[in-house]
KOLGU-174369 format. One record per atom (N, C-alpha, C): atom name; y negated, x, z negated. Coordinates in steps of 0.05 Angstrom, whole numbers. Layout:
REC   name        y        x        z
REC     CA        Y        X        Z
...
***
This chain:
REC   name        y        x        z
REC      N      290       17     -157
REC     CA      276       -2     -174
REC      C      291      -29     -175
REC      N      304      -37     -153
REC     CA      319      -61     -153
REC      C      349      -54     -157
REC      N      364      -72     -170
REC     CA      393      -67     -172
REC      C      406      -71     -145
REC      N      395      -89     -128
REC     CA      407      -93     -102
REC      C      395      -75      -82
REC      N      411      -63      -64
REC     CA      401      -43      -45
REC      C      379      -55      -28
REC      N      383      -80      -18
REC     CA      363      -92       -1
REC      C      337      -96      -15
REC      N      339     -102      -41
REC     CA      315     -106      -57
REC      C      300      -80      -60
REC      N      314      -58      -65
REC     CA      301      -32      -67
REC      C      286      -25      -42
REC      N      298      -32      -19
REC     CA      286      -25        6
REC      C      259      -39       10
REC      N      259      -65        4
REC     CA      235      -80       10
REC      C      211      -72       -8
REC      N      217      -66      -33
REC     CA      196      -59      -51
REC      C      184      -32      -44
REC      N      200      -13      -33
REC     CA      190       13      -26
REC      C      170       12       -3
REC      N      171      -10       13
REC     CA      153      -12       35
REC      C      125      -18       26
REC      N       14       -2       14
REC     CA       -9      -13       16
REC      C      -10       -4       22
REC      N     -140      -67      129
REC     CA     -145      -40      117
REC      C     -173      -41      107
REC      N     -177      -20       90
REC     CA     -205      -24       85
REC      C     -219      -30      111
REC      N     -229      -54      116
REC     CA     -238      -62      143
REC      C     -261      -45      153
REC      N     -278      -37      134
REC     CA     -302      -22      142
REC      C     -296        6      152
REC      N     -275       18      142
REC     CA     -269       46      148
REC      C     -243       50      162
REC      N     -228       29      167
REC     CA     -202       33      178
REC      C     -202       42      207
REC      N     -222       35      222
REC     CA     -221       40      251
REC      C     -227       69      257
REC      N     -209       81      274
REC     CA     -215      108      284
REC      C     -240      108      300
REC      N     -247       85      313
REC     CA     -271       83      328
REC      C     -295       88      311
REC      N     -294       79      286
REC     CA     -317       84      268
REC      C     -321      114      264
REC      N     -299      128      258
REC     CA     -302      157      253
REC      C     -312      171      278
REC      N     -302      163      301
REC     CA     -311      176      326
REC      C     -340      170      331
REC      N     -349      145      327
REC     CA     -376      138      332
REC      C     -395      152      312
REC      N     -386      154      287
REC     CA     -403      166      267
REC      C     -406      196      271
REC      N     -387      209      283
REC     CA     -387      238      284
REC      C     -388      249      313
REC      N     -388      232      333
REC     CA     -389      242      360
REC      C     -362      250      371
REC      N     -340      244      356
REC     CA     -314      252      366
REC      C     -302      230      382
REC      N     -276      233      389
REC     CA     -262      213      406
REC      C     -235      208      394
REC      N     -234      202      367
REC     CA     -209      197      354
REC      C     -199      169      360
REC      N     -177      161      347
REC     CA     -163      136      351
REC      C     -182      112      347
REC      N     -181       92      365
REC     CA     -197       69      364
REC      C     -181       43      363
REC      N     -159       44      348
REC     CA     -141       21      347
REC      C     -154       -4      336
REC      N     -169       -1      313
REC     CA     -179      -25      300
REC      C     -205      -34      312
REC      N     -211      -60      311
REC     CA     -234      -71      323
REC      C     -256      -78      303
REC      N     -251      -74      277
REC     CA     -271      -81      257
REC      C     -295      -63      259
REC      N     -319      -75      259
REC     CA     -343      -58      262
REC      C     -347      -41      237
REC      N     -361      -18      241
REC     CA     -365        0      218
REC      C     -384      -12      198
REC      N     -384       -1      173
REC     CA     -403      -10      153
REC      C     -431        0      160
REC      N     -451      -11      146
REC     CA     -478       -4      153
REC      C     -484       25      147
REC      N     -471       36      126
REC     CA     -476       63      118
REC      C     -451       79      119
REC      N     -454      105      127
REC     CA     -430      122      129
REC      C     -432      146      112
REC      N     -452      146       93
REC     CA     -456      169       76
REC      C     -454      160       47
REC      N     -450      179       29
REC     CA     -448      172        1
REC      C     -476      163       -9
REC      N     -476      145      -28
REC     CA     -501      135      -39
REC      C     -515      156      -56
REC      N     -542      157      -56
REC     CA     -556      177      -72
REC      C     -552      170     -102
REC      N     -558      189     -119
REC     CA     -556      184     -147
REC      C     -573      161     -156
REC      N     -562      143     -173
REC     CA     -576      119     -180
REC      C     -601      124     -197
REC      N     -602      146     -211
REC     CA     -624      152     -229
REC      C     -642      174     -218
REC      N     -643      177     -192
REC     CA     -659      199     -180
REC      C     -688      196     -187
REC      N     -701      218     -194
REC     CA     -729      219     -200
REC      C     -744      233     -177
REC      N     -770      232     -176
REC     CA     -785      245     -154
REC      C     -778      275     -152
REC      N     -770      287     -174
REC     CA     -765      316     -172
REC      C     -735      322     -171
REC      N     -718      301     -172
REC     CA     -689      305     -173
REC      C     -679      314     -146
REC      N     -658      330     -145
REC     CA     -646      338     -120
REC      C     -628      315     -110
REC      N     -633      306      -85
REC     CA     -617      284      -75
REC      C     -587      291      -74
REC      N     -570      271      -79
REC     CA     -542      276      -79
REC      C     -533      283      -50
REC      N     -515      301      -47
REC     CA     -506      309      -20
REC      C     -492      286       -7
REC      N     -495      284       20
REC     CA     -481      264       35
REC      C     -454      274       45
REC      N     -437      255       51
REC     CA     -411      262       62
REC      C     -408      250       90
REC      N     -403      267      109
REC     CA     -401      258      137
REC      C     -372      261      145
REC      N     -361      241      158
REC     CA     -334      241      168
REC      C     -331      262      190
REC      N     -308      276      190
REC     CA     -302      296      210
REC      C     -299      283      238
REC      N     -311      296      258
REC     CA     -307      287      285
REC      C     -278      290      294
REC      N     -265      311      283
REC     CA     -237      316      290
REC      C     -225      332      266
REC      N     -199      333      264
REC     CA     -187      348      241
REC      C     -196      377      240
REC      N     -201      387      216
REC     CA     -209      414      211
REC      C     -183      429      201
REC      N     -174      447      217
REC     CA     -148      460      212
REC      C     -151      491      213
REC      N     -134      506      198
REC     CA     -112      496      182
REC      C     -121      483      157
REC      N     -105      464      147
REC     CA     -111      450      122
REC      C      -90      458      101
REC      N      -99      460       76
REC     CA      -81      467       54
REC      C      -80      443       35
REC      N      -56      436       26
REC     CA      -53      413        9
REC      C      -30      419      -11
REC      N      -32      406      -35
REC     CA      -12      410      -55
REC      C        7      386      -55
REC      N       33      391      -54
REC     CA       52      369      -52
REC      C       60      359      -80
REC      N       80      341      -81
REC     CA       88      329     -106
REC      C       99      349     -127
REC      N      109      372     -117
REC     CA      120      392     -135
REC      C      101      414     -142
REC      N       75      410     -134
REC     CA       55      430     -140
REC      C       55      453     -121
REC      N       69      451      -99
REC     CA       71      473      -80
REC      C       49      470      -59
REC      N       35      491      -52
REC     CA       14      490      -32
REC      C       27      493       -4
REC      N       20      474       13
REC     CA       30      474       41
REC      C        7      476       60
REC      N       11      492       81
REC     CA       -9      495      102
REC      C       -1      479      126
REC      N      -20      463      136
REC     CA      -16      447      160
REC      C      -35      458      182
REC      N      -23      466      204
REC     CA      -40      479      225
REC      C      -42      461      250
REC      N      -27      440      252
REC     CA      -26      424      276
REC      C      -20      395      269
REC      N      -37      376      276
REC     CA      -32      348      270
REC      C      -30      331      295
REC      N      -23      344      317
REC     CA      -22      330      343
REC      C        1      312      345
REC      N       23      317      329
REC     CA       47      300      330
REC      C       56      296      301
REC      N       48      273      291
REC     CA       53      266      263
REC      C       76      246      260
REC      N       95      253      243
REC     CA      116      234      236
REC      C      111      226      207
REC      N      111      200      202
REC     CA      106      189      175
REC      C      131      176      165
REC      N      140      183      141
REC     CA      166      175      131
REC      C      165      148      115
REC      N      141      139      108
REC     CA      139      114       92
REC      C      118       96      104
REC      N      123       70      103
REC     CA      105       51      115
REC      C       77       50      103
REC      N       75       53       77
REC     CA       49       52       64
REC      C       32       76       73
REC      N       44       99       77
REC     CA       29      123       85
REC      C       22      121      115
REC      N       38      107      131
REC     CA       31      103      159
REC      C        5       88      160
REC      N        2       68      143
REC     CA      -23       52      142
REC      C      -47       70      136
REC      N      -43       89      117
REC     CA      -65      107      110
REC      C      -72      125      134
REC      N      -52      135      148
REC     CA      -57      153      171
REC      C      -74      138      192
REC      N      -66      113      197
REC     CA      -82       97      217
REC      C     -110       92      206
REC      N     -112       85      181
REC     CA     -139       80      170
REC      C     -157      104      171
REC      N     -146      128      172
REC     CA     -161      153      174
REC      C     -168      159      204
REC      N     -160      142      222
REC     CA     -166      146      250
REC      C     -148      164      265
REC      N     -124      169      255
REC     CA     -106      187      268
REC      C      -81      174      279
REC      N      -83      148      284
REC     CA      -60      133      293
REC      C      -49      142      320
REC      N      -66      152      337
REC     CA      -57      161      364
REC      C      -40      186      362
REC      N      -42      200      339
REC     CA      -27      225      336
REC      C        1      219      324
REC      N        6      195      316
REC     CA       32      188      304
REC      C       53      185      326
REC      N       75      199      323
REC     CA       97      198      343
REC      C      122      185      332
REC      N      123      179      306
REC     CA      147      167      294
REC      C      141      155      267
REC      N      153      132      261
REC     CA      149      119      235
REC      C      176      108      226
REC      N      178      101      200
REC     CA      202       89      191
REC      C      200       58      194
REC      N      222       45      189
REC     CA      223       16      195
REC      C      206       -1      176
REC      N      197       11      154
REC     CA      180       -4      136
REC      C      151       -4      145
REC      N      144       10      166
REC     CA      117       11      176
REC      C      111      -13      193
REC      N       98      -33      180
REC     CA       92      -58      194
REC      C       62      -63      199
REC      N       46      -45      189
REC     CA       17      -48      192
REC      C        4      -21      196
REC      N      -16      -19      214
REC     CA      -25      -40      232
REC      C       -4      -47      254
REC      N       -8      -68      269
REC     CA       12      -76      289
REC      C       19      -53      308
REC      N        0      -36      314
REC     CA        5      -14      333
REC      C       27        5      322
REC      N       28        7      296
REC     CA       48       25      284
REC      C       76       15      289
REC      N       80      -11      290
REC     CA      107      -22      294
REC      C      117      -16      322
REC      N      100       -7      340
REC     CA      108       -1      367
REC      C      117       29      370
REC      N      113       44      349
REC     CA      120       73      351
REC      C      150       76      348
REC      N      161       99      359
REC     CA      190      105      356
REC      C      198      104      327
REC      N      221       93      321
REC     CA      231       90      294
REC      C      249      113      286
REC      N      247      122      261
REC     CA      263      144      251
REC      C      283      134      230
REC      N      287      108      228
REC     CA      305       97      207
REC      C      289       87      184
REC      N      303       80      163
REC     CA      290       70      138
REC      C      283       94      120
REC      N      262       91      106
REC     CA      250      114       90
REC      C      270      127       71
REC      N      289      112       60
REC     CA      308      123       41
REC      C      334      133       54
REC      N      337      127       80
REC     CA      362      135       94
REC      C      355      147      121
REC      N      340      169      121
REC     CA      330      181      145
REC      C      350      199      158
REC      N      345      205      184
REC     CA      363      222      199
REC      C      348      246      210
REC      N      356      270      202
REC     CA      340      294      210
REC      C      339      298      240
REC      N      362      294      254
REC     CA      362      298      282
REC      C      342      280      297
REC      N      341      254      288
REC     CA      323      236      301
REC      C      294      243      297
REC      N      288      252      273
REC     CA      261      261      267
REC      C      253      286      283
REC      N      270      306      283
REC     CA      264      331      297
REC      C      263      327      327
REC      N      277      307      337
REC     CA      276      302      366
REC      C      249      293      376
REC      N      232      284      358
REC     CA      205      276      365
REC      C      186      300      365
REC      N      196      324      359
REC     CA      180      348      360
REC      C      155      346      343
REC      N      158      338      318
REC     CA      134      335      301
REC      C      121      362      294
REC      N       95      362      291
REC     CA       81      385      282
REC      C       75      384      252
REC      N       77      360      241
REC     CA       75      356      212
REC      C       89      330      204
REC      N      100      330      181
REC     CA      114      306      171
REC      C      101      298      144
REC      N       93      273      141
REC     CA       80      263      117
REC      C       98      242      104
REC      N      101      243       78
REC     CA      117      223       65
REC      C      112      222       35
REC      N      126      204       21
REC     CA      125      203       -8
REC      C      152      212      -19
REC      N      153      213      -46
REC     CA      177      222      -59
REC      C      200      201      -56
REC      N      194      178      -45
REC     CA      214      158      -40
REC      C      231      165      -15
REC      N      220      182        2
REC     CA      234      189       27
REC      C      259      206       21
REC      N      280      201       37
REC     CA      304      216       33
REC      C      326      207       53
REC      N      351      216       48
REC     CA      360      230       24
REC      C      350      259       23
REC      N      352      272       -1
REC     CA      342      299       -4
REC      C      354      319       16
REC      N      379      316       23
REC     CA      392      335       41
REC      C      378      334       69
REC      N      369      310       77
REC     CA      356      308      103
REC      C      328      321      101
REC      N      314      317       79
REC     CA      288      330       76
REC      C      291      360       78
REC      N      311      371       64
REC     CA      315      400       65
REC      C      322      410       93
REC      N      338      394      107
REC     CA      345      402      135
REC      C      320      403      153
REC      N      302      384      149
REC     CA      278      384      165
REC      C      261      408      158
REC      N      258      414      132
REC     CA      242      437      124
REC      C      253      463      135
REC      N      280      465      136
REC     CA      292      489      145
REC      C      288      493      175
REC      N      280      472      189
REC     CA      273      475      218
REC      C      245      486      222
REC      N      230      490      200
REC     CA      204      502      203
REC      C      181      483      205
REC      N      186      457      203
REC     CA      165      438      206
REC      C      152      433      178
REC      N      126      434      176
REC     CA      113      429      150
REC      C      119      400      141
REC      N      131      397      117
REC     CA      137      371      106
REC      C      121      368       80
REC      N      104      348       80
REC     CA       86      344       56
REC      C       95      317       43
REC      N      106      319       19
REC     CA      113      295        4
REC      C       95      292      -20
REC      N       85      268      -24
REC     CA       67      262      -46
REC      C       80      244      -67
REC      N       70      244      -91
REC     CA       79      226     -111
REC      C       72      197     -104
REC      N       88      178     -112
REC     CA       83      150     -106
REC      C       60      140     -124
REC      N       49      118     -116
REC     CA       26      105     -130
REC      C       38       86     -151
REC      N       29       90     -176
REC     CA       38       73     -198
REC      C       17       54     -209
REC      N       -8       58     -201
REC     CA      -30       42     -211
REC      C      -52       40     -190
REC      N      -70       21     -194
REC     CA      -93       19     -176
REC      C     -110       44     -177
REC      N     -111       58     -199
REC     CA     -126       82     -201
REC      C     -115      104     -183
REC      N      -90      102     -176
REC     CA      -77      123     -159
REC      C      -82      118     -129
REC      N      -93       95     -122
REC     CA      -96       89      -93
REC      C     -114      109      -80
REC      N     -136      116      -92
REC     CA     -155      135      -81
REC      C     -141      162      -77
REC      N     -125      170      -97
REC     CA     -111      195      -94
REC      C      -92      195      -71
REC      N      -78      173      -66
REC     CA      -60      172      -43
REC      C      -76      176      -17
REC      N      -99      163      -15
REC     CA     -115      165       10
REC      C     -125      194       14
REC      N     -136      206       -8
REC     CA     -148      232       -5
REC      C     -126      254       -1
REC      N     -103      250      -13
REC     CA      -81      269       -8
REC      C      -74      270       21
REC      N      -70      247       33
REC     CA      -62      246       61
REC      C      -84      257       79
REC      N     -109      250       73
REC     CA     -131      260       88
REC      C     -133      290       87
REC      N     -129      301       63
REC     CA     -131      330       60
REC      C     -109      344       77
REC      N      -85      333       76
REC     CA      -63      345       91
REC      C      -67      345      121
REC      N      -82      325      130
REC     CA      -86      322      159
REC      C     -113      333      168
REC      N     -127      347      151
REC     CA     -151      361      159
REC      C     -176      343      161
REC      N     -175      320      149
REC     CA     -199      302      150
REC      C     -206      293      121
REC      N     -211      312      103
REC     CA     -217      305       75
REC      C     -241      287       72
REC      N     -262      291       88
REC     CA     -286      274       85
REC      C     -280      245       93
REC      N     -264      242      114
REC     CA     -256      215      121
REC      C     -241      202       97
REC      N     -225      218       84
REC     CA     -210      208       61
REC      C     -229      200       39
REC      N     -249      216       33
REC     CA     -268      210       12
REC      C     -282      184       18
REC      N     -291      180       42
REC     CA     -305      155       50
REC      C     -287      131       47
REC      N     -262      134       57
REC     CA     -244      111       56
REC      C     -236      105       27
REC      N     -232      126       12
REC     CA     -224      122      -17
REC      C     -247      108      -32
REC      N     -271      116      -26
REC     CA     -294      104      -40
REC      C     -297       75      -32
REC      N     -293       68       -7
REC     CA     -294       40        2
REC      C     -272       24      -12
REC      N     -249       36      -13
REC     CA     -226       22      -26
REC      C     -231       17      -56
REC      N     -241       38      -69
REC     CA     -248       36      -98
REC      C     -269       13     -102
REC      N     -288       12      -84
REC     CA     -309       -9      -86
REC      C     -296      -36      -84
REC      N     -279      -40      -65
REC     CA     -266      -66      -61
REC      C     -248      -74      -85
REC      N     -234      -54      -95
REC     CA     -217      -59     -119
REC      C     -235      -68     -143
REC      N     -257      -53     -146
REC     CA     -276      -60     -168
REC      C     -287      -87     -165
REC      N     -294      -96     -141
REC     CA     -305     -122     -137
REC      C     -284     -144     -144
REC      N     -259     -139     -137
REC     CA     -238     -158     -143
REC      C     -234     -160     -173
REC      N     -233     -137     -187
REC     CA     -230     -137     -216
REC      C     -253     -151     -229
REC      N     -277     -147     -220
REC     CA     -300     -160     -231
REC      C     -299     -190     -228
REC      N     -290     -199     -205
REC     CA     -287     -228     -201
REC      C     -266     -239     -220
REC      N     -244     -225     -223
REC     CA     -222     -234     -241
REC      C     -232     -238     -269
REC      N     -250     -222     -278
REC     CA     -261     -224     -305
REC      C     -277     -249     -310
REC      N     -285     -262     -288
REC     CA     -301     -286     -290
REC      C     -283     -311     -292
REC      N     -257     -307     -289
REC     CA     -238     -329     -289
REC      C     -237     -343     -317
REC      N     -234     -369     -317
REC     CA     -231     -384     -342
REC      C     -201     -390     -347
REC      N     -184     -384     -328
REC     CA     -155     -389     -331
REC      C     -141     -363     -334
REC      N     -117     -364     -345
REC     CA     -100     -340     -347
REC      C      -71     -349     -342
REC      N      -64     -353     -317
REC     CA      -38     -364     -311
REC      C      -15     -345     -316
REC      N        8     -356     -322
REC     CA       32     -340     -324
REC      C       45     -338     -297
REC      N       49     -314     -287
REC     CA       59     -310     -260
REC      C       86     -296     -261
REC      N      105     -306     -246
REC     CA      131     -293     -242
REC      C      133     -284     -213
REC      N      138     -258     -210
REC     CA      142     -247     -184
REC      C      172     -246     -178
REC      N      180     -260     -157
REC     CA      208     -262     -149
REC      C      213     -246     -124
REC      N      235     -231     -124
REC     CA      244     -218      -99
REC      C      267     -234      -88
REC      N      265     -244      -64
REC     CA      285     -262      -52
REC      C      293     -252      -25
REC      N      319     -253      -20
REC     CA      330     -249        6
REC      C      353     -269        9
REC      N      346     -293       18
REC     CA      366     -314       21
REC      C      379     -321       -6
REC      N      404     -328       -5
REC     CA      418     -336      -29
REC      C      433     -312      -42
REC      N      433     -290      -28
REC     CA      449     -267      -38
REC      C      433     -249      -57
REC      N      407     -247      -53
REC     CA      390     -230      -70
REC      C      367     -247      -81
REC      N      368     -253     -106
REC     CA      347     -268     -120
REC      C      343     -256     -147
REC      N      320     -243     -152
REC     CA      315     -230     -177
REC      C      287     -235     -187
REC      N      284     -233     -213
REC     CA      257     -234     -226
REC      C      249     -205     -229
REC      N      224     -199     -221
REC     CA      214     -173     -223
REC      C      196     -170     -248
REC      N      195     -147     -259
REC     CA      178     -142     -283
REC      C      162     -116     -280
REC      N      162     -101     -302
REC     CA      147      -76     -302
REC      C      157      -56     -281
REC      N      139      -45     -266
REC     CA      146      -25     -246
REC      C      151      -37     -218
REC      N      147      -63     -215
REC     CA      151      -76     -189
REC      C      130      -69     -169
REC      N      107      -61     -178
REC     CA       84      -57     -161
REC      C       66      -81     -162
REC      N       78     -105     -161
REC     CA       63     -129     -164
REC      C       52     -133     -192
REC      N       66     -122     -212
REC     CA       57     -125     -240
REC      C       29     -113     -244
REC      N       23      -91     -230
REC     CA       -3      -79     -232
REC      C      -24      -98     -221
REC      N      -19     -111     -199
REC     CA      -38     -129     -187
REC      C      -41     -155     -203
REC      N      -19     -165     -213
REC     CA      -20     -190     -229
REC      C      -38     -186     -253
REC      N      -35     -164     -267
REC     CA      -51     -158     -291
REC      C      -80     -154     -283
REC      N      -85     -139     -262
REC     CA     -113     -134     -253
REC      C     -126     -160     -244
REC      N     -110     -179     -235
REC     CA     -121     -204     -225
REC      C     -126     -224     -248
REC      N     -123     -215     -273
REC     CA     -129     -232     -295
REC      C     -108     -252     -302
REC      N      -83     -245     -297
REC     CA      -61     -263     -302
REC      C      -40     -249     -320
REC      N      -20     -263     -329
REC     CA        1     -252     -345
REC      C       26     -250     -328
REC      N       37     -225     -327
REC     CA       63     -222     -313
REC      C       85     -231     -332
REC      N       95     -254     -327
REC     CA      115     -266     -345
REC      C      141     -250     -345
REC      N      147     -237     -323
REC     CA      172     -221     -323
REC      C      169     -197     -341
REC      N      146     -183     -338
REC     CA      142     -159     -355
REC      C      139     -168     -384
REC      N      126     -190     -389
REC     CA      123     -200     -417
REC      C      151     -206     -429
REC      N      170     -214     -413
REC     CA      196     -220     -422
REC      C      213     -195     -426
REC      N      202     -172     -420
REC     CA      216     -147     -424
REC      C      231     -137     -400
REC      N      226     -149     -377
REC     CA      240     -140     -353
REC      C      227     -115     -342
REC      N      243      -94     -339
REC     CA      234      -69     -327
REC      C      250      -66     -301
REC      N      236      -66     -279
REC     CA      249      -66     -253
REC      C      256      -95     -246
REC      N      280     -103     -250
REC     CA      288     -130     -243
REC      C      312     -140     -259
REC      N      316     -166     -258
REC     CA      340     -178     -270
REC      C      347     -202     -254
REC      N      373     -210     -253
REC     CA      381     -232     -237
REC      C      366     -258     -244
REC      N      360     -273     -223
REC     CA      345     -298     -227
REC      C      365     -320     -236
REC      N      361     -330     -260
REC     CA      378     -351     -270
REC      C      361     -374     -279
REC      N      372     -399     -281
REC     CA      356     -421     -291
REC      C      345     -416     -319
REC      N      361     -403     -336
REC     CA      352     -397     -363
REC      C      328     -378     -363
REC      N      329     -358     -346
REC     CA      307     -338     -344
REC      C      281     -352     -334
REC      N      284     -369     -315
REC     CA      261     -383     -304
REC      C      248     -401     -325
REC      N      264     -417     -339
REC     CA      254     -435     -358
REC      C      242     -420     -382
REC      N      253     -398     -390
REC     CA      242     -382     -411
REC      C      215     -370     -404
REC      N      212     -362     -379
REC     CA      187     -350     -369
REC      C      165     -370     -368
REC      N      172     -396     -362
REC     CA      152     -417     -360
REC      C      128     -409     -343
REC      N      133     -400     -318
REC     CA      111     -392     -301
REC      C       93     -415     -291
REC      N       67     -410     -290
REC     CA       49     -429     -278
REC      C       47     -425     -248
REC      N       54     -400     -239
REC     CA       53     -393     -211
REC      C       78     -376     -204
REC      N       89     -382     -181
REC     CA      111     -365     -170
REC      C       99     -348     -148
REC      N      101     -321     -151
REC     CA       91     -302     -130
REC      C      115     -291     -116
REC      N      114     -292      -89
REC     CA      137     -282      -73
REC      C      126     -268      -49
REC      N      143     -253      -36
REC     CA      136     -240      -10
REC      C      142     -261       12
REC      N      126     -260       33
REC     CA      128     -280       54
REC      C      156     -280       67
REC      N      166     -256       72
REC     CA      193     -255       85
REC      C      214     -267       66
REC      N      211     -263       40
REC     CA      230     -274       21
REC      C      228     -304       19
REC      N      204     -314       20
REC     CA      200     -343       19
REC      C      213     -356       44
REC      N      209     -344       67
REC     CA      221     -354       92
REC      C      251     -353       90
REC      N      262     -333       76
REC     CA      291     -330       75
REC      C      305     -352       59
REC      N      290     -366       42
REC     CA      302     -387       26
REC      C      294     -415       36
REC      N      281     -416       59
REC     CA      273     -442       71
REC      C      246     -451       63
REC      N      227     -432       57
REC     CA      200     -440       51
REC      C      197     -451       23
REC      N      175     -464       18
REC     CA      169     -475       -9
REC      C      190     -495      -17
REC      N      197     -513        2
REC     CA      217     -534       -5
REC      C      244     -521      -13
REC      N      252     -500        1
REC     CA      277     -487       -6
REC      C      275     -472      -33
REC      N      251     -460      -38
REC     CA      247     -446      -63
REC      C      250     -465      -87
REC      N      239     -489      -83
REC     CA      239     -509     -105
REC      C      267     -519     -111
REC      N      285     -514      -94
REC     CA      313     -523      -98
REC      C      329     -503     -115
REC      N      318     -479     -120
REC     CA      332     -459     -136
REC      C      335     -470     -164
REC      N      359     -469     -175
REC     CA      363     -481     -202
REC      C      344     -470     -223
REC      N      332     -488     -238
REC     CA      314     -481     -259
REC      C      285     -482     -250
REC      N      280     -481     -224
REC     CA      252     -481     -214
REC      C      237     -507     -221
REC      N      251     -529     -219
REC     CA      238     -555     -224
REC      C      230     -559     -253
REC      N      242     -543     -271
REC     CA      236     -545     -299
REC      C      212     -527     -308
REC      N      200     -514     -289
REC     CA      177     -497     -295
REC      C      151     -510     -287
REC      N      129     -503     -300
REC     CA      103     -514     -292
REC      C       97     -508     -263
REC      N      104     -484     -253
REC     CA       99     -477     -225
REC      C      115     -495     -207
REC      N      140     -500     -213
REC     CA      156     -518     -197
REC      C      146     -546     -196
REC      N      138     -556     -219
REC     CA      128     -583     -221
REC      C      102     -587     -205
REC      N       85     -566     -205
REC     CA       60     -567     -191
REC      C       61     -555     -162
REC      N       85     -545     -155
REC     CA       89     -532     -129
REC      C       68     -510     -124
REC      N       64     -494     -145
REC     CA       45     -472     -143
REC      C       60     -447     -135
REC      N       61     -442     -110
REC     CA       75     -419      -98
REC      C       55     -402      -82
REC      N       53     -377      -88
REC     CA       35     -359      -73
REC      C       52     -338      -59
REC      N       48     -334      -33
REC     CA       63     -313      -19
REC      C       44     -295       -4
REC      N       52     -269       -3
REC     CA       38     -249       12
REC      C       57     -232       28
REC      N       47     -221       50
REC     CA       62     -202       66
REC      C       70     -179       49
REC      N       95     -169       54
REC     CA      106     -147       37
REC      C       87     -123       34
REC      N       79     -112       57
REC     CA       63      -87       55
REC      C       35      -93       46
REC      N       24     -116       52
REC     CA       -3     -123       43
REC      C       -4     -124       13
REC      N       16     -136        0
REC     CA       15     -139      -29
REC      C       23     -113      -43
REC      N       44     -100      -33
REC     CA       56      -78      -48
REC      C       49      -50      -37
REC      N       34      -49      -14
REC     CA       28      -23       -2
REC      C       10       -5      -19
REC      N       -8      -18      -35
REC     CA      -26       -2      -52
REC      C      -39       20      -36
REC      N      -52       13      -15
REC     CA      -66       32        3
REC      C      -94       22        9
REC      N     -104       27       33
REC     CA     -131       20       39
REC      C     -138       -9       37
REC      N     -118      -27       38
REC     CA     -123      -56       36
REC      C     -118      -66        7
REC      N     -114      -48      -12
REC     CA     -108      -57      -39
REC      C     -130      -75      -51
REC      N     -155      -68      -46
REC     CA     -176      -84      -57
REC      C     -177     -112      -45
REC      N     -172     -114      -19
REC     CA     -171     -140       -5
REC      C     -148     -156      -15
REC      N     -125     -143      -18
REC     CA     -101     -158      -28
REC      C     -106     -168      -56
REC      N     -118     -151      -73
REC     CA     -124     -160     -100
REC      C     -144     -183     -101
REC      N     -164     -181      -84
REC     CA     -184     -203      -83
REC      C     -170     -229      -75
REC      N     -153     -228      -55
REC     CA     -139     -252      -46
REC      C     -121     -263      -68
REC      N     -108     -245      -83
REC     CA      -91     -253     -105
REC      C     -108     -266     -127
REC      N     -131     -254     -134
REC     CA     -148     -266     -154
REC      C     -156     -295     -147
REC      N     -164     -299     -122
REC     CA     -172     -325     -114
REC      C     -149     -345     -113
REC      N     -125     -335     -106
REC     CA     -101     -352     -106
REC      C      -92     -361     -133
REC      N      -96     -343     -153
REC     CA      -87     -349     -180
REC      C     -107     -364     -196
REC      N     -133     -363     -188
REC     CA     -155     -376     -203
REC      C     -170     -394     -184
REC      N     -161     -418     -180
REC     CA     -175     -437     -162
REC      C     -204     -441     -170
REC      N     -211     -438     -195
REC     CA     -239     -442     -204
REC      C     -258     -422     -192
REC      N     -247     -400     -181
REC     CA     -265     -379     -171
REC      C     -270     -382     -141
REC      N     -258     -401     -128
REC     CA     -261     -404      -99
REC      C     -287     -415      -91
REC      N     -301     -429     -109
REC     CA     -325     -442     -101
REC      C     -348     -423      -97
***
């Protein structure tokens, strides 16, 4: 997606607070799954009854989270192939965003290896590393004796994936998420593969609810700022992002205009003074690590052309953690809500 290799890496790297804790699932079902997160459970753990129920109507069935994985589990991968998973005691996750999903489903204690893009939750960063998601090493992964490997189509290179499959380990790769509508699918796909489909349904529903709340708030905004998403890594990598960045989906849902996409940028293009001035952004959106790499807000404002934009003149710079903004996982609704409030000051009251 990025022309620069480092840029591609960062973008490839999205908890629902009410459902993220394994402790919640264990408490709800009498099991003893992962209890990494400390967030208390929501008041209800079952699906809501039909809104139009009548005295004679059949109540909607409830969904209860599994006390423990139900195996064997069957799941369909990105190529339409059905894969059977019989053991989830040792999970290796190839992508950071999917690691977050596995933890949110309460199976963090079963994870024995993650890639370097796995930065959330903090416990995941302490797990053995298998390399970066696009440049994996088969020997390192197999040395962890995984019983199942979960990843997205970004994982590779392909030869490594084939080598792992030939060793007899179930490898489940899913399609990447391209929209907010796909977030629930990501969650339920992973949950199905790991034998906890009901946990997935509950977490997906909570995430959908949070996304819906953020979108509803954005519709109340009276402003419609022009936003440019910049990918920065020091002075060597500075690009304007557009369609397909991942952030474009959130910017639009947040009730703003993605100035990069509007300018016809697909993927990215080099950051130049002319491009900045032409975009006339009201807000500069960046990743926190990228902002730090250029010396913070003061350093960002020194980039040629920045001072000639409304955003530069008003010092309107919004930054988010890489995985929080771009992970498009269980925290997508929270990230979108934070973005809505950051872009529309009139909604903070």
